[in-house]
Each structure stands twice: as C-alpha cells, then as structure tokens.
C-alpha positions in Angstrom: 158.2 88.5 50.0 160.4 85.5 50.9 158.9 82.2 52.2 160.5 82.8 55.6 158.7 86.1 56.0 155.4 84.6 54.9 155.8 81.8 57.4 156.5 84.3 60.2 153.6 86.4 59.2 151.3 83.4 59.3 152.2 82.5 62.9 149.3 83.0 65.3 149.7 86.0 67.5 148.7 84.3 70.7 150.1 87.0 73.0 148.0 89.7 71.4 145.0 87.5 71.3 145.1 86.5 74.9 146.5 89.5 76.7 143.2 91.5 77.1 140.9 88.6 78.2 143.5 87.2 80.7 144.0 90.6 82.3 140.2 91.1 82.5 139.6 87.7 84.1 142.3 88.3 86.7 140.9 91.7 87.5 137.4 90.3 88.0 138.6 87.6 90.4 140.8 90.0 92.3 138.1 92.7 92.6 135.5 90.1 93.8 137.9 88.6 96.3 138.8 92.0 97.8 135.2 93.1 98.0 134.2 89.8 99.7 137.2 90.0 102.1 136.1 93.5 103.0 132.6 92.2 104.0 130.6 93.3 101.0 127.5 91.0 100.8 127.5 88.1 98.3 124.3 89.4 96.7 126.4 92.4 95.5 129.7 90.7 94.6 127.9 88.0 92.6 127.6 90.6 89.8 131.4 90.3 89.4 130.9 86.8 87.9 134.0 85.3 86.5 131.9 82.6 84.7 130.0 85.3 82.8 133.1 87.2 82.0 134.9 84.1 80.9 132.0 83.1 78.6 132.0 86.5 77.0 135.8 86.3 76.6 135.5 82.9 74.9 133.1 84.3 72.3 135.4 87.2 71.8 138.5 85.0 71.3 136.6 82.9 68.7 135.6 86.0 66.8 139.0 87.7 66.9 141.2 84.6 66.5 141.4 84.7 62.6 142.4 88.3 62.8 145.4 87.2 65.0 146.7 84.6 62.5 144.7 81.6 63.8 143.9 79.9 60.5 143.2 76.3 61.6 140.8 74.9 64.1 143.5 73.0 66.0 145.2 76.3 66.7 142.3 77.2 69.0 143.5 74.5 71.4 146.4 76.6 72.9 144.3 79.8 73.7 141.5 77.6 75.0 143.9 75.8 77.4 145.6 79.0 78.4 142.3 80.6 79.3 141.1 77.6 81.2 144.4 77.2 83.1 144.5 80.9 83.9 141.0 80.8 85.2 141.5 77.6 87.2 144.8 78.8 88.6 143.5 82.2 89.8 140.4 80.6 91.3 142.4 78.0 93.2 144.8 80.7 94.4 141.8 82.7 95.8 140.4 79.6 97.4 143.8 78.8 99.1 144.1 82.4 100.4 140.5 82.3 101.7 141.3 79.1 103.6 144.6 80.2 105.0 143.4 83.6 106.2 140.0 82.3 107.4 137.8 84.4 105.1 134.4 82.8 105.5 132.7 85.7 103.7 134.4 84.7 100.4 132.4 82.6 98.0 135.7 81.0 96.9 135.9 79.1 100.2 133.0 76.8 101.1 132.6 76.6 104.8 134.5 75.5 106.8 137.4 77.3 104.9 140.1 75.4 106.8 143.2 74.2 104.9 143.4 71.3 107.3 140.2 69.7 106.0 140.6 67.2 103.2 137.4 68.5 101.6 139.1 71.9 101.3 142.1 70.6 99.3 139.8 68.4 97.2 138.0 71.5 96.2 141.3 73.2 95.3 142.4 70.2 93.3 139.0 70.1 91.6 139.6 73.5 89.9 142.9 72.3 88.6 141.7 68.8 87.5 138.8 70.3 85.5 141.2 72.4 83.2 141.3 69.8 80.4 137.6 69.4 80.3 137.1 73.1 80.4 139.6 73.5 77.6 137.6 71.2 75.4 134.3 73.0 76.1 136.1 76.3 75.4 137.3 75.1 72.0 133.8 74.1 71.2 132.3 77.5 72.0 135.2 79.4 70.3 134.7 77.4 67.2 131.2 78.9 66.6 132.2 82.5 65.9 135.5 81.2 64.4 133.8 79.3 61.6 131.6 82.3 60.8 134.6 84.1 59.2 133.5 82.3 56.0 130.7 85.0 56.1 132.5 87.9 57.7 129.4 90.0 57.9 127.9 87.6 60.4 130.8 87.5 62.9 129.9 90.7 64.8 126.1 90.2 65.1 126.5 86.5 66.0 129.0 87.3 68.7 126.6 90.0 70.1 123.8 87.4 70.1 126.0 85.0 72.1 126.7 87.7 74.6 123.1 88.6 75.0 122.2 84.9 75.6 125.0 84.7 78.2 123.8 87.7 80.1 120.1 86.7 79.9 121.1 83.2 81.3 123.2 84.8 84.1 120.4 87.1 85.1 117.9 84.3 85.3 120.3 82.0 87.1 120.8 84.7 89.7 117.0 85.0 90.1 116.8 88.6 89.0 113.4 90.0 88.2 112.0 88.8 84.9 111.7 92.4 83.7 115.4 92.9 84.4 116.5 89.6 82.8 114.3 90.3 79.7 116.3 93.5 79.1 119.0 91.2 77.6 116.7 89.9 74.9 118.5 88.1 72.1 115.2 88.1 70.1 115.5 91.9 69.8 119.2 91.4 69.1 118.2 89.1 66.2 115.9 91.7 64.7 118.7 94.3 64.9 121.0 91.8 63.3 118.8 91.9 60.2 119.1 95.6 60.1 122.9 95.3 60.4 123.1 92.7 57.7 121.0 94.8 55.3 123.0 98.0 56.1 126.6 96.5 56.1 126.1 93.6 53.7 126.0 95.6 50.4 129.2 97.4 51.5 130.9 94.0 51.8 129.8 92.9 48.3 126.4 91.2 49.3 124.3 93.0 46.7 121.6 90.6 45.6 118.9 88.8 47.7 120.6 85.5 47.0 123.9 86.7 48.4 122.1 87.9 51.6 120.3 84.6 52.1 123.1 82.4 53.3 124.4 84.9 56.0 120.8 85.5 57.1 120.2 81.8 57.6 123.5 81.4 59.4 122.5 84.1 61.9 119.2 82.4 62.5 120.8 79.0 63.2 123.6 80.4 65.2 121.1 82.4 67.4 119.2 79.2 68.1 122.5 77.3 68.7 123.4 79.9 71.4 120.0 79.2 73.0 120.6 75.5 72.9 123.9 75.9 74.7 122.1 77.9 77.3 119.5 75.1 77.7 122.3 72.6 77.9 124.0 74.5 80.7 120.6 74.9 82.5 120.3 71.1 82.4 123.8 70.5 83.7 123.8 73.1 86.5 120.2 72.7 87.4 119.3 76.4 86.9 115.7 76.9 85.8 115.6 79.5 83.1 113.3 80.4 80.2 115.7 78.5 78.0 115.1 75.1 79.7 113.4 73.5 82.7 116.0 71.2 84.3 113.4 69.0 86.0 114.5 65.3 85.9 111.7 64.3 83.5 113.2 63.2 80.2 116.0 65.7 80.1 118.0 64.1 77.3 114.9 63.6 75.1 113.8 67.2 75.7 117.2 68.5 74.8 117.2 66.5 71.6 113.8 67.8 70.8 115.0 71.3 71.4 117.9 70.7 69.0 115.7 69.4 66.2 112.7 71.7 66.6 114.1 74.9 68.0 117.6 74.9 66.4 117.2 73.4 63.0 113.6 74.3 62.2 113.3 77.4 64.3 116.7 78.6 63.2 115.6 78.3 59.6 112.5 80.3 60.2 114.5 82.9 62.1 116.9 83.1 59.3 114.2 83.9 56.8 113.0 86.6 59.1 116.5 88.1 59.2 116.7 87.8 55.4 113.4 89.8 55.0 114.6 92.5 57.3 118.0 92.6 55.6 116.4 92.9 52.2 114.3 95.8 53.4 117.2 97.6 55.0 119.4 97.0 51.9 116.9 98.7 49.7 116.1 101.4 52.1 119.8 102.4 52.5 120.8 102.0 48.9 121.9 105.2 47.2 119.2 106.8 45.0 121.3 106.3 41.8 121.3 102.5 42.5 117.6 102.1 43.4 
C-alpha cells in the first residue's frame, strides 16, 4: 500500500463518528419543543432531556472515536466542539422561536418569553458563549473511554457504567422515587462487568490471572471516576443526590476527600472485586479440555 493511501486511511472519519449523535440530539430537542408547544406538561417532557442524551452521546463518541480513525487526543477537539456547537445552536434556536411566537409553556423560554427584553437575548447569547467551555468539558469526558482502548476489553463495560451513572444522576436530579432511581444502579453494573471481563477476556488473549488484573483495576477506578464526575456536577448545579450533598459546608474539601478516598482507594478495592469475579467467570467458562 502506498504512503498516500495509508495517510488517507488514517484520517479520522468525523462525519461517520458524529452523524448519529447529532441527529439524535436534534430529534430530542425538536420532539421536546413540539410537545411543550402542544401543551404537554413539563413533568412529562422533562424525560426528553437533551442534557442526559448529550452526556450519553459524549461517552459513546469517546468509546467509538478510535474505531473511526481518531488516534490522537487532540483529534477529539473537533468532534467535541461540533457536538457543543450543535447543541448550543439548536437550543438557542428553540429559545428564539419560543420567544417570538410567545410559547410560555416551553422550558426553553424563561418567562417572560419576549424577544424585546434584554434578559431574553442575554439568555440566547449565553447558550452560544458557553460553547468553548462546554467543548473543553466534552473533551475531558470523551477522553475517559478513549484512553481505555489500551485495554479494549474494558471499553464496553466502562461506557455502560458511565451511562448508568448518568441515568441515576438524572433520575435523582428530577426527584424521582428512590426505588426508581436505584434501578439504574452502577454497583450492579460493576458486578456484571466482572462477569463480562471473565467471559470475554480469555477470548481476547487475557488468559492468566495477572493479565486480567490490570483491566479489572481499570474498571474499578473508572467506575469511581464516573461517580466523582456525578458528585462534581451535583456540587456545581446544586442537585442533592446520593453521589454528593451540595450543601455549602466545605464543598471543595469534601470533593477532594471523595477523590482520594472513594476514587483512588475505593476504586482499587472495587477493581479487586471485579478481578475476583472475572477469575471465577474465566474458570467457569473455560472449555473442559483447558481446565
């Protein structure tokens, strides 16, 4: 193969990478806007949360990016900016339409939704101005599953764990019943990740206990890292969840304590648990001739 063809093959396929998530985000915004314009209560339309869908899309993009030719961390900047600009643009458009056509039932327009008020246009500008900051945050979250491709067997379970944490946080932020929110338990997901690692790992060349140890520890730490990000968002947005209590008492100190105790130490212990489950699953699923 010539060097020219190798260079062309190595180019990131940004269009294939972004097409699905961008279409999904636009559909969520449009559906929620139409439902609210039709008078559907906000308690119902809030389940079409573009923030939740965008968080899931970011995790997906980070996991899939290496499969679309993204081989360097800096190459994540373009899809992160495109996603943030797309989301900010559609939200600003929905806000403008809500104001121009006087749609007070839409959550996009804070009352009074009049385009003549300076506060209205400031809110529109706010969504555009926050695109660079949102892009940096998006790169940071995308980098977590992106770096896991060093241990390919961890990418899928780590992404699922991130999705479960996202859904659990959203359920608690919307004040759903604890029994409903706990259905998205990432702790149960972690245990299932151990079974996945033990079942799939040997088929990807992870045959010995030592080879399974590093991916198991990675899953434990990544799981706690997702929880730390949920705690950080709880502190920033002021949502009280089981991840973190955002009361103003020593917030920064408690976050640092969470990072050290829950992420580093707790993640190591969780990784050992995953390792034990993976070893058992590996032996239980091993062909009789190899036992």
